[in-house]
All heavy atoms as an XYZ file, in Angstrom:
655
protein
N      82.554    115.353    130.584
C      81.909    114.947    129.372
C      80.546    114.389    129.681
O      80.353    113.574    130.565
C      82.798    113.825    128.749
C      82.151    113.182    127.526
S      83.314    112.133    126.653
C      83.479    110.792    127.743
N      79.505    114.870    128.961
C      78.208    114.286    129.204
C      77.913    113.236    128.121
O      78.776    112.970    127.269
C      77.141    115.403    129.158
C      77.070    116.075    127.747
O      77.189    115.463    126.770
N      76.811    117.391    127.844
N      76.767    112.610    128.162
C      76.379    111.474    127.308
C      76.222    111.862    125.846
O      76.196    111.004    125.008
C      75.224    110.707    127.826
C      75.496    110.059    129.201
C      74.293    109.298    129.680
O      73.510    108.813    128.839
O      74.095    109.156    130.932
N      75.996    113.117    125.564
C      75.672    113.471    124.176
C      76.886    113.950    123.404
O      76.798    114.149    122.205
C      74.605    114.640    124.154
O      75.123    115.741    124.876
C      73.330    114.176    124.789
N      78.054    114.104    124.014
C      79.214    114.527    123.312
C      80.263    113.450    123.446
O      80.427    112.755    124.451
C      79.819    115.840    123.849
O      80.109    115.682    125.244
C      78.805    116.972    123.660
N      81.079    113.319    122.453
C      82.183    112.364    122.459
C      83.454    113.126    122.826
O      83.520    114.344    122.752
C      82.364    111.685    121.113
O      82.778    112.680    120.194
C      81.116    110.973    120.650
N      84.512    112.417    123.260
C      85.788    113.075    123.619
C      86.281    113.921    122.394
O      86.790    114.950    122.571
C      86.748    111.949    123.974
C      85.823    110.817    124.308
C      84.555    110.985    123.550
N      86.109    113.378    121.204
C      86.596    114.034    120.006
C      85.871    115.353    119.787
O      86.465    116.332    119.393
C      86.347    113.099    118.759
C      86.974    113.607    117.538
N      88.306    113.757    117.351
C      86.396    114.006    116.357
C      88.581    114.169    116.185
N      87.450    114.298    115.509
N      84.532    115.490    120.107
C      83.850    116.723    119.958
C      84.200    117.742    121.027
O      84.002    118.899    120.789
C      82.277    116.409    120.053
C      81.788    115.596    118.944
C      80.326    115.119    119.144
O      79.883    115.024    120.308
O      79.662    114.881    118.180
N      84.766    117.291    122.077
C      85.171    118.238    123.121
C      86.616    118.667    122.980
O      87.194    119.348    123.836
C      85.026    117.586    124.500
C      83.600    117.321    124.896
C      83.494    116.796    126.335
O      84.453    116.346    126.923
N      82.292    116.857    126.874
N      87.269    118.388    121.839
C      88.602    118.782    121.596
C      89.685    117.835    122.147
O      90.858    118.081    122.026
N      89.236    116.714    122.772
C      90.208    115.779    123.277
C      90.610    114.805    122.222
O      89.923    114.640    121.187
C      89.548    114.930    124.412
C      89.064    115.794    125.585
C      88.329    114.906    126.624
O      88.503    113.725    126.645
O      87.538    115.515    127.382
N      91.785    114.237    122.315
C      92.286    113.280    121.372
C      91.442    112.012    121.455
O      91.180    111.513    122.514
C      93.723    112.958    121.631
C      94.677    114.035    121.279
C      94.743    114.286    119.791
O      94.775    113.355    118.978
O      94.769    115.466    119.409
N      91.011    111.507    120.283
C      90.222    110.256    120.354
C      91.084    109.053    120.687
O      92.286    109.050    120.392
C      89.660    110.113    118.863
C      90.695    110.910    118.082
C      91.171    111.990    118.937
N      90.500    108.104    121.307
C      91.224    106.847    121.620
C      91.348    106.040    120.372
O      90.387    105.799    119.614
C      90.464    106.045    122.678
C      91.152    104.764    123.069
C      90.315    103.946    124.091
O      89.168    104.276    124.333
N      90.917    102.977    124.659
N      92.623    105.620    120.037
C      92.854    104.900    118.787
C      93.181    103.458    119.126
O      93.963    103.169    120.077
C      93.988    105.515    118.066
C      93.785    106.959    117.580
C      95.034    107.475    116.869
C      92.566    107.072    116.586
N      92.645    102.542    118.332
C      92.834    101.122    118.535
C      93.591    100.535    117.335
O      93.275    100.861    116.210
C      91.512    100.390    118.662
C      90.815    100.506    119.983
C      91.318    101.102    121.123
C      89.496    100.086    120.317
N      90.356    100.992    122.134
C      89.263    100.370    121.672
C      88.558     99.337    119.593
C      88.081    100.061    122.337
C      87.374     99.092    120.279
C      87.123     99.438    121.598
N      94.448     99.617    117.594
C      95.064     98.825    116.530
C      94.076     97.838    116.008
O      93.039     97.546    116.726
C      96.325     98.110    117.092
O      95.928     97.072    117.974
N      94.346     97.139    114.899
C      93.388     96.166    114.398
C      93.310     94.979    115.339
O      92.227     94.365    115.458
C      93.794     95.717    112.950
C      92.613     94.973    112.276
C      95.020     94.865    112.984
C      91.411     95.823    112.145
N      94.368     94.644    116.116
C      94.301     93.631    117.115
C      93.248     93.961    118.213
O      92.456     93.111    118.630
N      93.288     95.221    118.629
C      92.318     95.646    119.697
C      90.876     95.629    119.152
O      90.001     95.259    119.846
C      92.691     97.031    120.182
C      93.979     97.071    120.964
C      94.468     98.460    121.237
O      94.666     99.226    120.322
N      94.581     98.834    122.505
N      90.771     96.059    117.859
C      89.427     96.002    117.159
C      88.920     94.575    117.137
O      87.771     94.318    117.530
C      89.542     96.628    115.803
C      88.192     96.408    115.082
C      89.827     98.122    115.957
N      89.797     93.638    116.700
C      89.418     92.252    116.574
C      88.969     91.715    117.908
O      87.963     90.947    118.019
C      90.531     91.467    115.980
N      89.701     92.046    118.935
C      89.296     91.544    120.300
C      87.945     92.087    120.682
O      87.130     91.365    121.260
C      90.363     91.972    121.332
C      90.143     91.441    122.683
C      91.304     91.771    123.627
O      92.133     92.646    123.396
N      91.364     91.063    124.724
N      87.735     93.384    120.486
C      86.443     94.020    120.851
C      85.272     93.459    120.084
O      84.229     93.148    120.672
C      86.473     95.522    120.612
C      85.247     96.196    120.892
N      84.812     96.501    122.157
C      84.233     96.649    120.059
C      83.644     97.036    122.133
N      83.269     97.210    120.901
N      85.493     93.134    118.788
C      84.461     92.540    117.972
C      84.270     91.009    118.129
O      83.287     90.467    117.730
C      84.680     92.816    116.488
C      84.769     94.280    116.069
C      85.112     94.459    114.600
C      83.466     95.045    116.398
N      85.244     90.369    118.720
C      85.258     88.927    118.880
C      85.556     88.266    117.530
O      85.081     87.123    117.278
N      86.270     88.971    116.719
C      86.654     88.444    115.350
C      87.712     87.385    115.481
O      88.542     87.419    116.413
C      87.167     89.574    114.479
N      87.674     86.427    114.549
C      88.631     85.285    114.612
C      90.040     85.740    114.269
O      90.994     85.078    114.687
C      88.175     84.214    113.643
N      90.200     86.751    113.428
C      91.503     87.212    113.037
C      91.511     88.679    112.717
O      90.438     89.346    112.574
C      91.968     86.468    111.795
O      91.131     86.850    110.705
N      92.678     89.290    112.547
C      92.814     90.675    112.154
C      92.287     90.939    110.770
O      91.578     91.947    110.566
C      94.242     91.118    112.271
N      92.441     90.033    109.908
C      91.887     90.084    108.557
C      90.382     90.158    108.583
O      89.762     90.940    107.811
N      89.758     89.335    109.401
C      88.334     89.306    109.539
C      87.794     90.683    110.073
O      86.815     91.197    109.576
C      87.844     88.162    110.463
O      86.494     88.169    110.638
N      88.545     91.199    111.068
C      88.140     92.501    111.635
C      88.272     93.635    110.587
O      87.424     94.481    110.482
C      88.972     92.813    112.856
N      89.352     93.558    109.737
C      89.545     94.529    108.660
C      88.398     94.510    107.668
O      87.838     95.561    107.276
C      90.818     94.306    107.909
C      92.046     94.926    108.629
C      93.250     94.832    107.708
N      94.431     94.759    108.537
C      95.062     93.661    108.949
N      94.645     92.515    108.563
N      96.099     93.757    109.745
N      88.001     93.305    107.287
C      86.891     93.171    106.330
C      85.596     93.658    106.940
O      84.760     94.348    106.265
C      86.747     91.691    105.862
C      87.835     91.297    104.904
C      87.597     89.909    104.340
N      87.696     88.913    105.366
C      88.781     88.369    105.815
N      89.962     88.719    105.367
N      88.772     87.385    106.818
N      85.343     93.380    108.196
C      84.149     93.879    108.901
C      84.120     95.319    108.912
O      83.044     95.972    108.610
C      84.062     93.253    110.319
O      84.035     91.862    110.211
C      82.886     93.734    111.065
N      85.219     95.998    109.346
C      85.256     97.434    109.363
C      85.028     98.018    107.985
O      84.356     99.085    107.838
C      86.605     97.891    109.905
C      86.876     97.642    111.432
C      88.293     98.151    111.792
C      85.836     98.270    112.304
N      85.583     97.461    106.911
C      85.405     97.862    105.561
C      83.883     97.831    105.248
O      83.394     98.785    104.591
C      86.195     97.082    104.586
O      85.967     97.482    103.266
N      83.279     96.740    105.536
C      81.818     96.625    105.223
C      80.991     97.678    105.896
O      79.973     98.184    105.396
C      81.273     95.224    105.631
C      81.312     94.201    104.609
C      80.477     93.019    104.993
N      80.603     92.557    106.404
C      81.520     91.716    106.866
N      82.490     91.361    106.120
N      81.484     91.416    108.175
N      81.339     98.020    107.194
C      80.685     98.994    107.933
C      81.023    100.430    107.562
O      80.447    101.333    108.090
C      80.945     98.820    109.383
C      80.365     97.519    109.973
C      79.412     96.679    109.417
C      80.667     96.944    111.257
N      79.201     95.626    110.274
C      79.913     95.777    111.415
C      81.540     97.317    112.288
C      80.003     94.982    112.523
C      81.646     96.531    113.388
C      80.881     95.353    113.586
N      82.033    100.648    106.738
C      82.446    101.965    106.363
C      83.330    102.639    107.376
O      83.493    103.888    107.294
N      84.006    101.959    108.249
C      84.841    102.555    109.216
C      86.266    102.565    108.649
O      86.807    101.534    108.235
C      84.843    101.747    110.591
C      85.882    102.327    111.563
C      83.490    101.713    111.155
N      86.835    103.741    108.520
C      88.143    103.942    107.909
C      89.176    104.218    109.003
O      88.867    104.706    110.090
C      88.112    105.085    106.965
C      87.201    104.816    105.745
C      87.246    105.950    104.719
O      87.848    106.972    105.018
O      86.619    105.774    103.675
N      90.383    103.920    108.681
C      91.524    104.217    109.632
C      91.641    105.704    109.865
O      91.474    106.512    108.984
C      92.834    103.693    109.043
N      91.834    106.023    111.131
C      91.961    107.432    111.538
C      93.394    107.931    111.461
O      93.646    109.107    111.206
C      91.439    107.637    112.955
N      94.337    107.011    111.528
C      95.751    107.368    111.495
C      96.565    106.119    111.173
O      96.043    105.011    111.266
C      96.236    107.903    112.874
C      97.509    108.645    112.848
O      97.979    108.940    111.736
O      98.022    108.933    113.925
N      97.803    106.347    110.804
C      98.767    105.248    110.581
C     100.020    105.529    111.352
O     100.485    106.697    111.304
C      99.059    105.192    109.046
C      97.884    104.780    108.209
C      97.008    105.779    107.721
C      97.605    103.487    107.973
C      95.984    105.476    106.949
C      96.420    103.129    107.221
C      95.663    104.125    106.708
O      94.550    103.809    105.953
N     100.560    104.542    112.041
C     101.829    104.703    112.737
C     102.649    103.482    112.652
O     102.152    102.402    112.307
C     101.512    104.926    114.240
C     100.812    106.236    114.560
C     100.615    106.440    116.013
O     100.757    105.545    116.847
N     100.063    107.649    116.348
N     103.935    103.625    112.863
C     104.874    102.461    112.864
C     104.678    101.650    114.146
O     104.611    102.233    115.199
C     106.310    102.936    112.725
C     106.575    103.519    111.368
C     108.050    103.383    111.062
N     108.295    103.976    109.760
C     108.248    103.240    108.638
N     107.985    101.960    108.643
N     108.497    103.826    107.434
N     104.500    100.346    113.964
C     104.356     99.486    115.099
C     105.651     99.030    115.678
O     106.751     99.535    115.199
N     105.645     98.127    116.583
C     106.836     97.626    117.225
C     107.819     96.982    116.275
O     109.002     96.990    116.409
C     106.512     96.701    118.397
N     107.234     96.331    115.236
C     108.045     95.654    114.217
C     108.467     96.555    113.051
O     108.928     96.133    112.019
C     107.301     94.452    113.657
C     106.002     94.806    113.012
O     105.649     95.987    112.954
N     105.210     93.838    112.586
N     108.317     97.894    113.226
C     108.619     98.921    112.266
C     107.782     98.918    111.002
O     108.153     99.544    110.044
C     110.137     98.822    111.946
C     110.691    100.193    111.525
O     110.179    101.202    112.021
N     111.701    100.191    110.641
N     106.670     98.206    111.059
C     105.746     98.248    109.904
C     104.650     99.197    110.133
O     104.219     99.422    111.357
C     105.085     96.815    109.673
C     106.153     95.798    109.239
C     105.527     94.464    109.094
N     104.607     94.479    108.004
C     103.847     93.445    107.649
N     103.983     92.284    108.296
N     102.978     93.509    106.661
N     104.126     99.846    109.135
C     103.034    100.749    109.259
C     101.709     99.981    109.657
O     101.420     98.948    109.108
C     102.787    101.515    107.922
C     104.009    102.338    107.552
C     101.550    102.419    108.065
C     104.314    103.449    108.500
N     101.008    100.523    110.670
C      99.748     99.876    111.066
C      98.664    100.931    111.085
O      98.872    102.080    111.520
C      99.894     99.088    112.361
C     100.098     99.983    113.572
C     100.133     99.165    114.827
O     100.177     97.944    114.844
N     100.190     99.874    116.005
N      97.453    100.539    110.733
C      96.297    101.431    110.803
C      95.764    101.471    112.213
O      95.847    100.500    112.915
C      95.248    100.922    109.828
N      95.332    102.611    112.627
C      94.652    102.858    113.904
C      93.241    103.378    113.685
O      93.052    104.187    112.797
C      95.474    103.856    114.732
C      96.911    103.444    115.061
C      97.659    104.548    115.742
C      96.917    102.135    115.870
N      92.334    102.858    114.436
C      90.899    103.204    114.232
C      90.382    103.847    115.534
O      90.792    103.509    116.637
C      90.125    101.854    114.036
C      90.600    101.152    112.754
C      91.612    100.274    112.864
C      89.943    101.405    111.529
C      92.091     99.591    111.700
C      90.438    100.753    110.404
C      91.487     99.812    110.545
O      91.956     99.230    109.362
N      89.469    104.842    115.280
C      88.873    105.519    116.452
C      88.013    104.559    117.222
O      87.056    103.987    116.613
C      88.077    106.748    116.048
C      88.918    107.895    115.605
C      88.136    109.221    115.420
O      87.085    109.317    116.079
O      88.579    109.985    114.597
N      88.268    104.326    118.517
C      87.527    103.368    119.291
C      85.998    103.729    119.284
O      85.155    102.842    119.215
C      88.031    103.365    120.737
N      85.668    104.986    119.337
C      84.286    105.387    119.400
C      83.532    105.023    118.082
O      82.365    104.571    118.159
C      84.161    106.868    119.656
C      82.760    107.360    119.977
C      82.170    106.691    121.213
O      82.896    106.450    122.176
O      80.999    106.399    121.137
N      84.227    105.134    116.943
C      83.608    104.733    115.710
C      83.368    103.272    115.642
O      82.363    102.753    115.150
C      84.457    105.156    114.479
C      84.390    106.613    114.163
C      85.150    106.901    112.912
O      86.033    106.132    112.475
N      84.859    108.041    112.283
N      84.334    102.468    116.116
C      84.252    101.004    116.164
C      83.096    100.578    117.053
O      82.225     99.767    116.742
C      85.522    100.346    116.597
C      85.407     98.867    116.781
C      86.636    100.690    115.629
N      83.012    101.184    118.283
C      81.952    100.831    119.189
C      80.554    101.227    118.592
O      79.602    100.435    118.663
C      82.077    101.600    120.481
C      83.205    101.126    121.325
C      83.211    101.847    122.699
N      84.453    101.687    123.401
C      85.362    102.659    123.504
N      85.134    103.839    123.045
N      86.471    102.409    124.158
N      80.399    102.358    117.956
C      79.156    102.793    117.387
C      78.747    101.871    116.201
O      77.532    101.495    116.114
C      79.236    104.247    116.869
N      79.701    101.484    115.359
C      79.370    100.645    114.242
C      78.956     99.222    114.770
O      78.009     98.667    114.195
C      80.560    100.546    113.294
N      79.648     98.743    115.772
C      79.261     97.443    116.341
C      77.905     97.497    117.002
O      77.142     96.497    116.874
C      80.356     97.020    117.390
N      77.543     98.570    117.631
C      76.275     98.680    118.293
C      75.099     98.771    117.250
O      73.987     98.349    117.549
C      76.235     99.884    119.179
N      75.412     99.321    116.108
C      74.394     99.537    115.065
C      74.229     98.322    114.138
O      73.297     98.291    113.336
C      74.764    100.777    114.213
N      75.055     97.345    114.224
C      74.928     96.185    113.309
C      73.710     95.367    113.662
O      73.268     95.329    114.862
C      76.228     95.307    113.382
C      76.358     94.542    114.661
C      77.612     93.743    114.715
N      77.878     93.224    116.009
C      78.923     92.608    116.345
N      79.947     92.468    115.503
N      79.141     92.132    117.580
N      73.159     94.751    112.660
C      71.982     93.873    112.962
C      72.444     92.645    113.756
O      73.569     92.241    113.679
C      71.482     93.475    111.552
C      72.633     93.703    110.674
C      73.474     94.749    111.254
N      71.485     92.067    114.444
C      71.802     90.936    115.296
C      72.048     89.634    114.391
O      71.791     89.684    113.222
N      72.595     88.648    115.055
C      72.877     87.447    114.321
C      71.614     86.831    113.695
O      70.597     86.653    114.312
C      73.486     86.396    115.315
C      73.914     85.156    114.665
C      74.561     84.269    115.662
N      74.934     83.071    115.051
C      75.637     82.074    115.570
N      76.059     82.236    116.826
N      75.888     80.959    114.986
N      71.698     86.574    112.376
C      70.618     85.995    111.724
C      69.463     86.965    111.349
O      68.381     86.531    110.976
N      69.717     88.275    111.546
C      68.654     89.256    111.272
C      68.341     89.289    109.844
O      69.222     89.346    108.958
C      69.096     90.643    111.759
N      67.052     89.205    109.521
C      66.623     89.241    108.064
C      66.279     90.674    107.735
O      65.165     91.178    107.850
C      65.302     88.408    107.931
C      65.590     86.896    108.102
C      66.345     86.300    106.949
N      65.748     86.588    105.621
C      64.851     85.782    105.034
N      64.485     84.699    105.545
N      64.477     86.146    103.857
N      67.308     91.412    107.323
C      67.188     92.797    106.976
C      66.393     93.018    105.710
O      65.931     94.078    105.397
C      68.497     93.497    106.846
O      69.337     92.826    105.841
C      69.273     93.442    108.210
N      66.213     91.947    104.859
C      65.454     92.071    103.656
C      63.953     91.981    103.867
O      63.118     92.209    102.948
C      65.839     90.949    102.651
C      65.615     89.568    103.212
O      65.703     89.421    104.402
O      65.235     88.709    102.378
N      63.507     91.727    105.045
C      62.006     91.570    105.318
C      61.345     92.859    105.836
O      60.168     92.832    106.072
C      61.819     90.454    106.318
C      62.267     89.063    105.905
C      61.995     88.065    107.043
C      61.591     88.641    104.593
N      62.104     93.906    106.062
C      61.569     95.137    106.495
C      60.666     95.796    105.461
O      61.156     96.011    104.276
C      62.595     96.136    106.971
C      63.394     95.647    108.152
N      62.861     95.550    109.411
C      64.672     95.145    108.255
C      63.739     95.089    110.187
N      64.867     94.836    109.538
N      59.413     96.058    105.737
C      58.589     96.742    104.766
C      58.490     98.206    105.080
O      58.495     98.613    106.217
C      57.224     96.121    104.735
O      56.631     96.292    106.000
N      58.520     98.971    104.063
C      58.365    100.443    104.226
C      56.848    100.820    104.213
O      56.147    100.418    103.326
C      59.088    101.185    103.165
C      60.557    101.009    103.250
C      61.239    101.791    102.118
O      60.671    102.814    101.605
O      62.393    101.429    101.718
N      56.493    101.538    105.226
C      55.116    101.964    105.330
C      54.920    103.312    104.567
O      55.718    104.153    104.659
C      54.643    102.150    106.752
C      54.673    100.822    107.518
C      54.245    101.071    108.936
O      53.471    101.950    109.204
O      54.682    100.229    109.820
N      53.866    103.369    103.762
C      53.615    104.641    102.943
C      53.382    105.831    103.767
O      52.975    105.815    104.880
C      52.467    104.286    102.033
C      51.896    102.998    102.559
C      52.830    102.399    103.543
């Protein structure tokens, strides 16, 4: 795999993360906080499976989570101050 293609583009199965794994990666305080963050960023669940407690849990593509986290503005970024040049 080279740097321009993802495992998903090469026909490999994407790595799927539970919301707990997503929360840990993002440094979120809770699973609910991580869910809200993913929703704001437009990241949707890739699959649903039964967990150890027999409840359905959402699974998210790790690559999408990483990309969305990398693209987010920094802490305290004033995104409303960007001017568009003609």
